[in-house]
Biopython code that builds the backbone (N, CA, C, O; Angstrom):
import numpy as np
from Bio.PDB.StructureBuilder import StructureBuilder

atoms = [
    (1, "MET", "N", (81.143, -13.441, 32.699)),
    (1, "MET", "CA", (81.223, -14.190, 31.464)),
    (1, "MET", "C", (82.086, -13.494, 30.493)),
    (1, "MET", "O", (82.656, -14.153, 29.623)),
    (2, "GLU", "N", (82.225, -12.231, 30.569)),
    (2, "GLU", "CA", (83.061, -11.415, 29.603)),
    (2, "GLU", "C", (84.548, -11.664, 29.861)),
    (2, "GLU", "O", (85.372, -11.622, 28.947)),
    (3, "ILE", "N", (84.868, -11.924, 31.139)),
    (3, "ILE", "CA", (86.301, -12.238, 31.364)),
    (3, "ILE", "C", (86.605, -13.652, 30.993)),
    (3, "ILE", "O", (87.720, -13.919, 30.545)),
    (4, "LYS", "N", (85.650, -14.627, 31.154)),
    (4, "LYS", "CA", (85.855, -15.983, 30.694)),
    (4, "LYS", "C", (86.084, -16.010, 29.187)),
    (4, "LYS", "O", (86.956, -16.699, 28.657)),
    (5, "LYS", "N", (85.208, -15.179, 28.510)),
    (5, "LYS", "CA", (85.420, -15.095, 26.963)),
    (5, "LYS", "C", (86.623, -14.537, 26.634)),
    (5, "LYS", "O", (87.226, -15.081, 25.709)),
    (6, "GLU", "N", (87.198, -13.449, 27.236)),
    (6, "GLU", "CA", (88.425, -12.864, 26.963)),
    (6, "GLU", "C", (89.611, -13.777, 27.276)),
    (6, "GLU", "O", (90.582, -13.669, 26.528)),
    (7, "PHE", "N", (89.670, -14.652, 28.266)),
    (7, "PHE", "CA", (90.625, -15.458, 28.611)),
    (7, "PHE", "C", (90.650, -16.656, 27.552)),
    (7, "PHE", "O", (91.704, -17.080, 27.079)),
    (8, "LYS", "N", (89.470, -17.127, 27.245)),
    (8, "LYS", "CA", (89.342, -18.239, 26.060)),
    (8, "LYS", "C", (89.871, -17.708, 24.749)),
    (8, "LYS", "O", (90.506, -18.435, 23.984)),
    (9, "GLU", "N", (89.603, -16.402, 24.482)),
    (9, "GLU", "CA", (90.139, -15.818, 23.197)),
    (9, "GLU", "C", (91.670, -15.736, 23.282)),
    (9, "GLU", "O", (92.382, -16.021, 22.319)),
    (10, "LYS", "N", (92.133, -15.350, 24.426)),
    (10, "LYS", "CA", (93.692, -15.110, 24.625)),
    (10, "LYS", "C", (94.382, -16.413, 24.611)),
    (10, "LYS", "O", (95.406, -16.581, 23.949)),
    (11, "PHE", "N", (93.794, -17.422, 25.390)),
    (11, "PHE", "CA", (94.718, -18.624, 25.610)),
    (11, "PHE", "C", (94.282, -19.882, 24.788)),
    (11, "PHE", "O", (94.956, -20.911, 24.760)),
    (12, "GLY", "N", (93.134, -19.722, 24.141)),
    (12, "GLY", "CA", (92.609, -20.728, 23.206)),
    (12, "GLY", "C", (92.473, -22.190, 23.846)),
    (12, "GLY", "O", (91.799, -22.332, 24.866)),
    (13, "ASP", "N", (93.095, -23.237, 23.261)),
    (13, "ASP", "CA", (93.029, -24.572, 23.799)),
    (13, "ASP", "C", (93.972, -24.791, 24.990)),
    (13, "ASP", "O", (94.056, -25.931, 25.447)),
    (14, "HIS", "N", (94.686, -23.800, 25.526)),
    (14, "HIS", "CA", (95.615, -23.884, 26.682)),
    (14, "HIS", "C", (94.818, -23.638, 27.941)),
    (14, "HIS", "O", (95.353, -23.778, 29.041)),
    (15, "ILE", "N", (93.583, -23.283, 27.816)),
    (15, "ILE", "CA", (92.836, -22.980, 29.080)),
    (15, "ILE", "C", (91.521, -23.726, 29.053)),
    (15, "ILE", "O", (90.937, -23.929, 27.989)),
    (16, "ILE", "N", (91.068, -24.122, 30.186)),
    (16, "ILE", "CA", (89.664, -24.635, 30.259)),
    (16, "ILE", "C", (88.802, -23.591, 31.056)),
    (16, "ILE", "O", (89.114, -23.217, 32.187)),
    (17, "VAL", "N", (87.762, -23.178, 30.420)),
    (17, "VAL", "CA", (86.866, -22.130, 30.992)),
    (17, "VAL", "C", (85.536, -22.696, 31.178)),
    (17, "VAL", "O", (84.940, -23.225, 30.240)),
    (18, "SER", "N", (85.013, -22.599, 32.436)),
    (18, "SER", "CA", (83.744, -23.184, 32.786)),
    (18, "SER", "C", (82.541, -22.385, 32.118)),
    (18, "SER", "O", (82.553, -21.155, 32.103)),
    (19, "ILE", "N", (81.583, -23.068, 31.610)),
    (19, "ILE", "CA", (80.382, -22.279, 31.090)),
    (19, "ILE", "C", (79.171, -22.225, 32.072)),
    (19, "ILE", "O", (78.071, -21.752, 31.788)),
    (20, "LEU", "N", (79.526, -22.775, 33.267)),
    (20, "LEU", "CA", (78.604, -22.855, 34.379)),
    (20, "LEU", "C", (78.276, -21.350, 34.885)),
    (20, "LEU", "O", (79.033, -20.440, 34.547)),
    (21, "SER", "N", (77.240, -21.116, 35.626)),
    (21, "SER", "CA", (76.828, -19.862, 36.172)),
    (21, "SER", "C", (77.818, -19.431, 37.088)),
    (21, "SER", "O", (78.467, -20.246, 37.743)),
    (22, "SER", "N", (77.989, -18.140, 37.185)),
    (22, "SER", "CA", (78.890, -17.449, 38.163)),
    (22, "SER", "C", (78.085, -16.800, 39.275)),
    (22, "SER", "O", (78.628, -16.206, 40.207)),
    (23, "ASP", "N", (76.796, -16.931, 39.149)),
    (23, "ASP", "CA", (75.857, -16.170, 40.220)),
    (23, "ASP", "C", (75.751, -16.934, 41.400)),
    (23, "ASP", "O", (75.008, -17.915, 41.431)),
    (24, "ARG", "N", (76.487, -16.549, 42.475)),
    (24, "ARG", "CA", (76.402, -17.353, 43.684)),
    (24, "ARG", "C", (75.267, -16.962, 44.557)),
    (24, "ARG", "O", (75.121, -17.453, 45.677)),
    (25, "GLY", "N", (74.438, -16.052, 44.034)),
    (25, "GLY", "CA", (73.325, -15.654, 44.719)),
    (25, "GLY", "C", (72.079, -16.413, 44.388)),
    (25, "GLY", "O", (71.007, -16.088, 44.898)),
    (26, "SER", "N", (72.186, -17.448, 43.523)),
    (26, "SER", "CA", (71.089, -18.364, 43.109)),
    (26, "SER", "C", (71.357, -19.691, 43.484)),
    (26, "SER", "O", (72.517, -20.061, 43.665)),
    (27, "SER", "N", (70.288, -20.526, 43.632)),
    (27, "SER", "CA", (70.534, -21.943, 43.950)),
    (27, "SER", "C", (71.251, -22.659, 42.869)),
    (27, "SER", "O", (72.061, -23.546, 43.135)),
    (28, "GLN", "N", (70.981, -22.305, 41.681)),
    (28, "GLN", "CA", (71.658, -22.907, 40.505)),
    (28, "GLN", "C", (73.183, -22.533, 40.492)),
    (28, "GLN", "O", (74.046, -23.363, 40.204)),
    (29, "GLY", "N", (73.426, -21.384, 40.783)),
    (29, "GLY", "CA", (74.827, -20.796, 40.874)),
    (29, "GLY", "C", (75.574, -21.529, 41.922)),
    (29, "GLY", "O", (76.752, -21.821, 41.714)),
    (30, "ILE", "N", (74.981, -21.856, 43.044)),
    (30, "ILE", "CA", (75.615, -22.539, 44.214)),
    (30, "ILE", "C", (75.866, -23.886, 43.809)),
    (30, "ILE", "O", (76.940, -24.395, 44.129)),
    (31, "LYS", "N", (74.984, -24.568, 43.117)),
    (31, "LYS", "CA", (75.179, -25.913, 42.661)),
    (31, "LYS", "C", (76.299, -26.015, 41.665)),
    (31, "LYS", "O", (77.121, -26.930, 41.697)),
    (32, "ASP", "N", (76.305, -24.935, 40.679)),
    (32, "ASP", "CA", (77.416, -24.828, 39.629)),
    (32, "ASP", "C", (78.749, -24.676, 40.442)),
    (32, "ASP", "O", (79.732, -25.318, 40.074)),
    (33, "ALA", "N", (78.817, -23.900, 41.468)),
    (33, "ALA", "CA", (80.078, -23.695, 42.237)),
    (33, "ALA", "C", (80.500, -24.948, 42.844)),
    (33, "ALA", "O", (81.695, -25.239, 42.803)),
    (34, "PHE", "N", (79.570, -25.809, 43.462)),
    (34, "PHE", "CA", (79.999, -26.982, 43.938)),
    (34, "PHE", "C", (80.582, -27.916, 42.883)),
    (34, "PHE", "O", (81.601, -28.574, 43.094)),
    (35, "THR", "N", (79.952, -27.947, 41.832)),
    (35, "THR", "CA", (80.441, -28.820, 40.665)),
    (35, "THR", "C", (81.902, -28.357, 40.257)),
    (35, "THR", "O", (82.744, -29.216, 39.997)),
    (36, "GLU", "N", (82.175, -27.163, 40.206)),
    (36, "GLU", "CA", (83.469, -26.466, 39.903)),
    (36, "GLU", "C", (84.434, -26.968, 40.932)),
    (36, "GLU", "O", (85.559, -27.363, 40.629)),
    (37, "LEU", "N", (83.954, -26.944, 42.195)),
    (37, "LEU", "CA", (84.857, -27.269, 43.392)),
    (37, "LEU", "C", (85.239, -28.751, 43.196)),
    (37, "LEU", "O", (86.412, -29.085, 43.369)),
    (38, "LEU", "N", (84.402, -29.560, 42.881)),
    (38, "LEU", "CA", (84.638, -31.018, 42.683)),
    (38, "LEU", "C", (85.699, -31.202, 41.598)),
    (38, "LEU", "O", (86.673, -31.934, 41.774)),
    (39, "VAL", "N", (85.485, -30.524, 40.483)),
    (39, "VAL", "CA", (86.409, -30.620, 39.372)),
    (39, "VAL", "C", (87.799, -30.131, 39.790)),
    (39, "VAL", "O", (88.820, -30.778, 39.555)),
    (40, "LEU", "N", (87.781, -28.978, 40.410)),
    (40, "LEU", "CA", (89.032, -28.445, 40.884)),
    (40, "LEU", "C", (89.835, -29.329, 41.807)),
    (40, "LEU", "O", (91.066, -29.318, 41.796)),
    (41, "SER", "N", (89.164, -30.042, 42.551)),
    (41, "SER", "CA", (89.729, -30.952, 43.539)),
    (41, "SER", "C", (90.508, -32.003, 43.013)),
    (41, "SER", "O", (91.347, -32.587, 43.700)),
    (42, "ARG", "N", (90.246, -32.315, 41.668)),
    (42, "ARG", "CA", (91.035, -33.411, 41.022)),
    (42, "ARG", "C", (92.297, -32.946, 40.284)),
    (42, "ARG", "O", (93.011, -33.760, 39.698)),
    (43, "CYS", "N", (92.580, -31.584, 40.316)),
    (43, "CYS", "CA", (93.793, -31.030, 39.690)),
    (43, "CYS", "C", (94.968, -31.199, 40.577)),
    (43, "CYS", "O", (94.890, -31.198, 41.806)),
    (44, "ARG", "N", (96.088, -31.349, 39.879)),
    (44, "ARG", "CA", (97.367, -31.389, 40.556)),
    (44, "ARG", "C", (97.937, -30.039, 41.025)),
    (44, "ARG", "O", (98.596, -29.950, 42.062)),
    (45, "LEU", "N", (97.685, -29.071, 40.289)),
    (45, "LEU", "CA", (98.096, -27.615, 40.469)),
    (45, "LEU", "C", (97.042, -26.677, 40.179)),
    (45, "LEU", "O", (96.379, -26.799, 39.149)),
    (46, "LEU", "N", (96.828, -25.718, 41.035)),
    (46, "LEU", "CA", (95.790, -24.642, 40.814)),
    (46, "LEU", "C", (96.497, -23.281, 40.864)),
    (46, "LEU", "O", (97.219, -22.982, 41.815)),
    (47, "LEU", "N", (96.278, -22.462, 39.828)),
    (47, "LEU", "CA", (96.821, -21.098, 39.845)),
    (47, "LEU", "C", (95.600, -20.168, 40.152)),
    (47, "LEU", "O", (94.632, -20.183, 39.391)),
    (48, "GLY", "N", (95.627, -19.439, 41.148)),
    (48, "GLY", "CA", (94.448, -18.479, 41.441)),
    (48, "GLY", "C", (94.986, -17.102, 41.825)),
    (48, "GLY", "O", (96.186, -16.888, 41.999)),
    (49, "SER", "N", (94.079, -16.231, 41.939)),
    (49, "SER", "CA", (94.384, -14.833, 42.389)),
    (49, "SER", "C", (94.040, -14.714, 43.927)),
    (49, "SER", "O", (93.281, -15.495, 44.502)),
    (50, "TRP", "N", (94.640, -13.721, 44.489)),
    (50, "TRP", "CA", (94.394, -13.494, 45.893)),
    (50, "TRP", "C", (93.020, -13.074, 46.253)),
    (50, "TRP", "O", (92.641, -13.124, 47.424)),
    (51, "TRP", "N", (92.260, -12.660, 45.288)),
    (51, "TRP", "CA", (90.862, -12.153, 45.532)),
    (51, "TRP", "C", (89.792, -13.277, 45.322)),
    (51, "TRP", "O", (88.594, -13.048, 45.490)),
    (52, "SER", "N", (90.220, -14.363, 44.990)),
    (52, "SER", "CA", (89.387, -15.491, 44.552)),
    (52, "SER", "C", (88.634, -15.931, 45.871)),
    (52, "SER", "O", (89.170, -15.999, 46.977)),
    (53, "SER", "N", (87.385, -16.204, 45.606)),
    (53, "SER", "CA", (86.613, -16.785, 46.786)),
    (53, "SER", "C", (87.071, -18.169, 47.187)),
    (53, "SER", "O", (86.892, -18.556, 48.342)),
    (54, "TYR", "N", (87.703, -18.992, 46.201)),
    (54, "TYR", "CA", (88.335, -20.238, 46.513)),
    (54, "TYR", "C", (89.597, -20.093, 47.403)),
    (54, "TYR", "O", (89.931, -20.998, 48.167)),
    (55, "SER", "N", (90.260, -18.981, 47.292)),
    (55, "SER", "CA", (91.439, -18.834, 48.121)),
    (55, "SER", "C", (91.365, -18.022, 49.385)),
    (55, "SER", "O", (92.373, -17.758, 50.041)),
    (56, "MET", "N", (90.166, -17.635, 49.712)),
    (56, "MET", "CA", (89.866, -16.784, 50.943)),
    (56, "MET", "C", (89.951, -17.757, 52.170)),
    (56, "MET", "O", (89.497, -18.901, 52.145)),
    (57, "SER", "N", (90.591, -17.175, 53.266)),
    (57, "SER", "CA", (90.703, -17.974, 54.475)),
    (57, "SER", "C", (89.421, -17.919, 55.135)),
    (57, "SER", "O", (88.710, -16.920, 55.033)),
    (58, "PRO", "N", (89.052, -19.023, 55.867)),
    (58, "PRO", "CA", (87.692, -19.091, 56.626)),
    (58, "PRO", "C", (87.939, -18.203, 57.829)),
    (58, "PRO", "O", (89.076, -17.931, 58.215)),
    (59, "PRO", "N", (86.861, -17.773, 58.392)),
    (59, "PRO", "CA", (87.007, -16.868, 59.589)),
    (59, "PRO", "C", (87.400, -17.824, 60.762)),
    (59, "PRO", "O", (87.071, -19.010, 60.784)),
    (60, "PRO", "N", (88.116, -17.219, 61.713)),
    (60, "PRO", "CA", (88.601, -17.916, 62.789)),
    (60, "PRO", "C", (87.399, -18.504, 63.654)),
    (60, "PRO", "O", (86.316, -17.942, 63.811)),
    (61, "LEU", "N", (87.775, -19.725, 64.183)),
    (61, "LEU", "CA", (86.857, -20.407, 65.043)),
    (61, "LEU", "C", (86.700, -19.687, 66.450)),
    (61, "LEU", "O", (87.669, -19.146, 66.984)),
    (62, "ARG", "N", (85.527, -19.702, 66.987)),
    (62, "ARG", "CA", (85.421, -19.025, 68.372)),
    (62, "ARG", "C", (84.934, -19.988, 69.304)),
    (62, "ARG", "O", (84.766, -19.676, 70.483)),
]
sb = StructureBuilder()
sb.init_structure("model")
sb.init_model(0)
sb.init_chain("A")
sb.init_seg("    ")
for serial, (resi, resn, name, xyz) in enumerate(atoms, 1):
    if name == "N":
        sb.init_residue(resn, " ", resi, " ")
    sb.init_atom(name, np.array(xyz, "f"), 0.0, 1.0, " ", f" {name:<3s}", serial, name[0])
structure = sb.get_structure()
C-alpha cells in the first residue's frame, strides 16, 4: 500500500491505483487479484515490471 500511495502522490491523476487488497495469501486477496486481472484485460497497453506476478511465465507443461 505504501508504494501505491507513493505512485499516486507522484503521478496524481495520470495513474490509476487499485485500493484492493494485495494479500494473495487470503481468499479476499485472491478475489481482488481476479478483479484486477479482469480490469487489466480491457486495457490496450500494459506497462509492467519484470518481477510482476502478472508477467511471470508459467511453468513448462510435462
